[in-house]
N, C-alpha and C positions, 0 to 999 in steps of 0.2 A: 603727456607726451610719451608715445609708446616706443619710439626708436631708441636704440642704445646710444647713449651720449657719454663721451669721455673727454676729460680735460687734463692737460699736462701744463703745470706752471713751473717755469724755470726762473729762479730769482738768485742773482749773485750781487752781493754788496761788499764782499771782502776779497781782496786780491793780494797775492804774495808780491807782485811787482809794485814797487813804490811809485813808478811813473803813472799808474792809473789812479784816478781819483776814487775815493771811497764813496759809494752811493748810500744815501740814507733811506731811500724809499723801498727797495725790493722786499725786505723782510715784512714790512707792513703791507705792501701790495699783495704778497702771497697769501698772508693770513686773511685779509679782507676779501680777496677775490675767491679763495677757496671756500670760504663760508657761504658767500652768495651763490656761487655756482653749484655747490653741493646741496643747498637747501632744496628739498623736494617741492616746496611751494613756489620756488623761483626757477632755478636752472635745472635742477634734478640731474646733474652730471656726476659721474664717478670721477673724482679728482685725485691727481697725484702731484705732489710738490717736490721739486728738486732744488735744494738750497745750497749755494756755495759749493757746487760740484766741480770736479776737474773736467777738462775737455773730453777725455776719454769716456768718463761716466755720462756726460751730456750727450755725446754722440750715440752711446748705447741706448740710453733712455728714449731719445728722439726716434731712432730707427725702430726700436721695440714698440713705441707708441703707435706708429703708423702701420706696422706689420699686422698680419692676421686679423684684418678687419672685414666687415661685411658691407654690402651695398646700403643697408639701412642705417649704418652708423654715422653719427655726427661727431667730428673731432675738433677740439679747440686747443691750440697751443699758444701759450702766452710767454713772452720773453720780457724780463725786467732786469737789464744789465747794460754794460757798455757795448756799443756797436762800434767796431773799428774798421776803417777803410784802408786797405793796403796801398802801396805806391802804384800797384798795377790796376787799382780801381775795384778790387774785389772786397765785398763786405763780409766781416767776420763778427761773431758773437763771442764776447770775452768770457772765459771760464775763470775759476779761482786761481788756476795755475798758469794763466796766459802770460806769455812774454812777448811784448810788442814787436821785438825784432824777429820773432819766430812764430808769426801768426799762423802759417799753414800747418805747423806742427803742434801748436799749443792752444789754438782757438777753434771754434766751430764755424766753418764757412757757410754763408747763406746758400751757396750752391748745393751743399749737402742737405740742408732743410728743404730746399725747393725740390730736390730729387725725391726725397721721402714723400712729400706731398703729391708728387706727380705719379708715383707708382702705387700708392695705397689703394685698396679696394673700397675704402669708405666712400659713401656717396657724397659727403660734404666735409670739407676741411677749412677751418678758419684760423688765421694766424694773427695774433695781436703783438705788436712790437712797441714796448714802452722803453726805449733805449736812449741813453746819452751817447750821441755819435761823436767820435773823435777822429782826428785826421791820421794820415799814415805816419809810421815811425820813421824818422829821418836819421841817417847815420850821424853820429856825433851829438844827438839830442838825447836828453834824459827824460823826456816826457812826451805825451801824446798831444799833437796839435789839434785845434778845432776850427778848421777852415775848409772851404770847398763845399761840394755837394755830394750827397750819398746816393740819391736816386734809388731808394729802397724799392719802391713799387715797380720801377723799370726792371730791377734785378729779378723780382719774383714773377713778373709777367712774361719772362723769356720762354719758359717751358710750359706748354699747354698740358694740363693733366690728361689722364686717360679719358677717352671720349665718353661723354655722358656723366662725368663726375664734376662736381662744382667745387670752387675754391674762392676764398676771399682773404685779403690782407688789409689790416688797418694798422697804421703806424701813428705814434704820437707826434712824430716829426719826420720830415722827409728831406732834411738838409743838414748841413754840418753845424747846426745850432744845437747847443746842449739843451736837452729837454729840461725845462724848469721844474722844480719841485716846490710847490707853494710859490713864493715870490722871489726865491733865491736859487742860485746854481747848485749843482749836485755836490760840490765840495764844501758847502756850508756846514758848519759843525753844530748847528742848533739841534733841538730835540727832533727825533724822527717823526715823520708823518707821511701818508701815502702821496704819490705824485699826483699832479693835476689830472693827467690822463686816466690813470687807473682809478683814482678817486671818483672821477666822473662816471666811469664804467660801473663801479660798485654802487654808487648812489643812484644811478639811473635804473639799474636792475632791482636794487633793494627797495626803493620807494615806489617803483612802477612808473615814475615820471618819464622814463624813456619810451613808454607806450604812447607814442605821439598820435596815432590814429585811434586810440582808445578802443581797440578791438579785443582786449583781454590778454594779448600776447605781445612780447617785445621782439620785433624782427631785427635782422642785422641792419637794415636800412634805418629803422627807428633809432637803434642804439647809436649808430654812427652820427646821425644828424644831432641827436641829443648831446653826445660827447663833443662834437665839433663846436656847438654853441657854448657849452660850458667852458671848454679849454680856451677858446678865443676870447670869451668874456673875462677870464681871469688873467690871461697872458696873450696879448695880441701878437707877440713875436713867435708864438708856437702854433703851428698849423697842422692839425691831424689830416691824414690823407687816406684814401681807400681805393683799392682795385679789386674787382670781383668778376667771376665768370660763373654765374649760378643759374640753374634752371628752376624757376619758381621761387617762392619766398622762403627764406630760412628763418624760422622762429627759434630764438636763443633762450627765451625764458617766458614764464608766466608773468602776468602783470599783477602787482599787489594793489593797484588802484581800486576804486570803488567797484561799481557794477559794470557789466558789459554795456557798451554803447553801440547802437546800431544807427547808421545814417537813415533817417526816416524818409519815406515817400509821403508827402503831404496828401491829405484826403482831397477828393475832387472839389473844385470851387463851389459847385452847387450844394455840396454837403456842408461846407463851411458856412455858406450863406444861411442854410437852414438852421445851423447851430446858433446863429445870432438873431434869428427871427423873434419877433415879439409874440408870435402865436405859440401857445403851450404845446398843442398837438404837433406842430411842425418840428419843434425842438425835440419832442419825444420820439418822433419818427427818425430824426437824425441820429439820436443815441442808439436806437435799434439797429440802424444801418452800420454804425460804428462797431457795435457788438459783432456783427457778421465779419467785418473787415479784421477784427481782432483775432479771428480764428484762421486767418489767411496763412497758407503755407509759405508765402514769400515774406520773410521777416521784416524787410523795410516797410512793406505795406501795413503789416500788423503793428509795427512800432509807430507808424504815423497815426493810426487809430488810437493807440494807447495814449499818446501825448494829448490828442484832442479830448479823450475821455477824462484824463486827469484834470484838464482845464475846466471841463464841465462840472466835475465833482467838486471843484473848489469854488466855482463862481455862480452856478445856477441855483434855482430854488430847490428846496429840500427834496421834493418828490422826484425831480429829474436828477439831482445830484445823487440820490440813493440808487437810482438805476445805473448811473455811470460807475459808482463805487462797487456795486454788485458785479458788474461786468469785469472790472479790474481785478476783483478778488478771484476770478477764474484763471488768471494767468500767474498767480503766485506759485513759487517753486513748491512742488509736492512730491518729494522723494518717498518711495515706499520699498522697504521700511526705512525709517529714519534712525533706527537703533540696530546695530549689528553686534552680535555676541558670538565670537569664534570659539569660545570655550577653552579647554586646555589643549595646548599643542606641545609637541616635543621639540626641544631646542635643536636647531639645525635641520629640521624636517622641511620638506617642500612647502613653500608658501601656500596657505589656503586662500580661497577666494569666495566671495559672495556677491550676488548681483543686487543692484538697486534699480528699480523702475521709476522713471520720471513720467508723471501723469500730466494731463492737460494738453492744450493746443501747442503748436510748434514754438510759439514765443515763450511759453512756460517751461518748455523742456530745454531751451537754449541757455546754457550756463557754463561757467568755468569752475572746476573742482580744485580746491587747494587744500591738500592735507597739511595739518599743523604739526604732525610728528613724522620723524624720518623713517619710522618703521611702517608707515602706511603708503601704499601705492594705489593709484586710481587710473583705470583705463576706460575711455568712452566706448559704449556699445550702441547698437542700433536703437535699443529701447531705453537706455539710461547709462548706468555706470557699472563697472566691475571693480570691486575693492579687494586688494591683496594685503596680507599681513606678513611681514618679514619675521622669521623665527630666530634671527641671530641673537637677539637680546633676551636674556632670561628675566623672568619676573612678571608681575601683573602689569598689563598695558592698558591705558585708557587714553583715548584721543578723539579728535574731531576732524571731520572733513567739512570745510566751509564751501557752500555752493553760492556763487554769485551770478545772479541773472540781471535782466534789464530793469526789473521793477523792485526786486527785493533780494534778500539773502536767506539761506536756510542752512541747517547744520545736520550732518549725519554723525551720530555718536558711535564710536567703535570700542568694544571691550575685547580683551583677549588675555590669556595667561600662558606664558611660555615656560615649561618646566624642564628640568634636567632629564636626560634620557633615562628610561626605566631600568636599563641594564647597562650602566656605564662601566668603564674600567675599574676593576677591583671588586665588582659585585660577585659574590660566590654563592648566591642562593641556588641550591641544587634543584634539578627537575624532579617532578614526582617520581618516586620509586628509585632514585639514585642518590648517591652520597659523594661529596667531595673529599671525604676523609673519615677518620674515626670520630665517634660521637661520644661526648661525655654523658654519663648517666644523668637522667633527668632528676630534678629535685623539686620539692614542693615548699612553697612559702604560703602558709595559710591554705587558701583554696586555689592558689595559682600554681601551675606547673610550668617549668622552664626547661627547655632542651637546648643545649649548646652544641653546634656542629663545629668540629675542629678542621681547619683547612689543611692543605698538603704540607705546609711548613710547621704545622702544630700550633698555629695562632688562630684565635677566633676570627671569623669573617666580620667585615663591616656590616652592621645591620642595614637592611634595605629601607630606604626612606619611603614613607607612605605616600601615595600619589596625591597631588593637590587636586582640589575639586573645582568648584564653580568659580567663575569670575565674579568680581564685585558688581553690585547693582549700579545702574546708571546714576551718575551724579546729576542732580537737578537743583538749580539755584531757586530759592524761594524769597529772595529779598524784595523784589518788586511786588509780588502778591501780598506779602506781609505789610509793606508800606501802604499799599492800597487799602487793605483791611483796616489799618490804623487810621487812615484818612476818613474812611466811612464812619468809624466809631466816633471820631472827633466831630464830624459833621452832624451826627445824630445827637451828640451831647450839646452842640451849639443850638440845635432846634429845641431841645428840651429846656435848656436854660433860658432861651428866648421866651418860651411859653410861660415859664415861672415868673420871669421879669414882668411880662405883660399882665399876668394875673395880679401881682402885687401892685403894679402901677395903677390898674383899674381900681383896686381897693383903696389906694391912697388918694386918688382923685375923688372918689365918692365920699370919703371921709372929709376931704377938704371942702367939698360942696356943702356938707351938713354943718360945718363950723361957721359959715357965714363970713363976717369980717374978721374973725379971730384966727390967728395962726397963719402959717405960710405953707405952700406946697412942698418946700424943702423938708420941713419938719415931718410931714406925712410920709414923704418918700423914704426918709431915713428911718422912720418908725417901722415901716413895713419891709425895709430892706430890699427895695426894688432895683437899686443901682448895682449891687454886687452880681446878681445873675446876668444883668445886662452886660457888664464888663467881661464876665466869663464867656458869655455868648460871642462877643467880639473876638476874644483871644482864641477860643477853640475853633471858630469858623475860619479865621485867618490861618491858623496852624494846619487845619484840615486841607486848605488849598495848597499850602506849601508842601506838605507831605505827599499829596496826590501828584503834584508837579515833579517831585523827586522820584516817585515811583515810575512815572511815565518816562522821565529822562533816563533812568537806569535801564528800563526795558528797551528804549531806543538805542542806547550805546552798547548794550551787552545782550542783544537779542539772541545771539547764538547760545547763551546759557539757559534759555527758557524754552519749555515746550510750548506748543501752540495753545494747550489748555491753560497754562500759566499766563501766557500773554493775553488770552481772551478774558480770563478772570480779572487781570489787572485793569484792562480797559473798562470792563463793566463796573468794577467797584469804584474806580476813580471818577467815572462819569456820574454815578449815583451820588458820590460824595460832593462833587462839584455842584450838582443840581440841588442839594440840600443846603450847602454852606453859603452859596452866593445869596439866595433869598434871605437867609437868616441874617447875614451881615447887612444887607440893605435895610431890612426892617429894624435891626438894632441901631443902625446909624440914624435912621429917621426918628426913632423913639428918643435917642439921645439928643438930637437937635431940637425936637419938640420940648423936651424937658428944659433945656438951656434957655430957649426962647420964652416959654410959658412961665418959668419960675420967677421972672422979673416982674411980671404983672399979676401974679395970683398968689 
């Protein structure tokens, strides 16, 4: 997401006035929401949290938050506090120093927030209200009542924003019902936990489950529908509401769900009929036609072809299945390069950028990039991606950008090193031909000569640190290839012991035939030791299959840790191991059965 995105979280759970209930959720709400909104893989917002502030501080932060914005900015303001309605019907947000009899002087009026949203230059503003609403303060009463209606959305819909700018308000509750936290009211004294509303927001964004249309992004509509279902499911008495005036769709976050999903356009009926034909050449021609559709610039058409090819690759005979598999291989994500080394950068310098080109047809280039580290930024370009490295954090940096497409995932590994400035404060190294002060005479220790330059205050300068050099080499996991190699070695051992067992068994049978009516086959087998290699064959063959399965499982679950070469080697080695181990096991079992049956009669 390339637009500037800012969030302000206001959370108040401690009040000086004893008539206000203490809230358990706001502190936890603020921490959980800040984390998920700031995460570059999810919200990628710049987040500010204001906790238990006075009314004056709240007003200053809110107005400053909406001031000096640009048309491309997206703003999100979240309230987690008491909402109080005055006797005149005006809604106020309670601050830590709010006095219910003096709401106009000690609380933040909703009209003030509405005004800030109306005049901001930001293109889009979103307001989340997770408030416990209380009634007006009555003379002679010592607490806040909870009855009547708040009509929050009606209050915020009064003033239209500046023409062309969008706004949205989502509230956990739109009436004088206290918003429940878990299964209890806000004044419950049990252990703290997030409110139902904010917990649903955080969970929907963090897991990606709020991406209801599975397009790789969580829109405002997606999030509201998800939160509404979750809140109503847990507490039927609490009803979230939404009001919005937006032009186009507002995407609040990336989705952390699996791959991108595209609504496919089915292939023509004639092509589907050809795929199910009994004629080999007819099905082969259908696969060739699907290959052409797979290159289509319209992604739904290409996705329909991809789904049909996957079915063919699973169910058709080997020759046609291989054709379908080869076609599917051409739409795998292919970033170039898949390893970026930014070298050594000075701390605080302008972020560097490098470009990554996505190869292949349109369906192969369609993906979502999710940086796994906060110092990585990714912007889409016409031909691929542009990767930026933030130089605010000093030290060696190593991270990954996960690319998620419709068919598979890929990883771009990024290395960088951020070093301290070469000439920071206190560095006194003179320029060539100059001196910062008197110089001590040089002295020699052995064959080494040392010269000390004395600074203006008569003290030796701090020695300049030598510049750091290259960044570390890329980390590559070798667990799966190693397991695959072990599986192959075990499979070969299984074949070897089987051949040894068969050789000894044949010798034992020949010996038994020469003895006539004397002796038994058990004695001959034991004499030549045919059973031991047979048992070893069974054990090593079974272990080879297990180790190969573990290697494939590790490769499938941790694919981002392996290069394409490592993945290809793993598949090749495990396939060979499987091809050797299974026949060895079958022959060993048959030999064992023959021995058990024949030994009774011979």
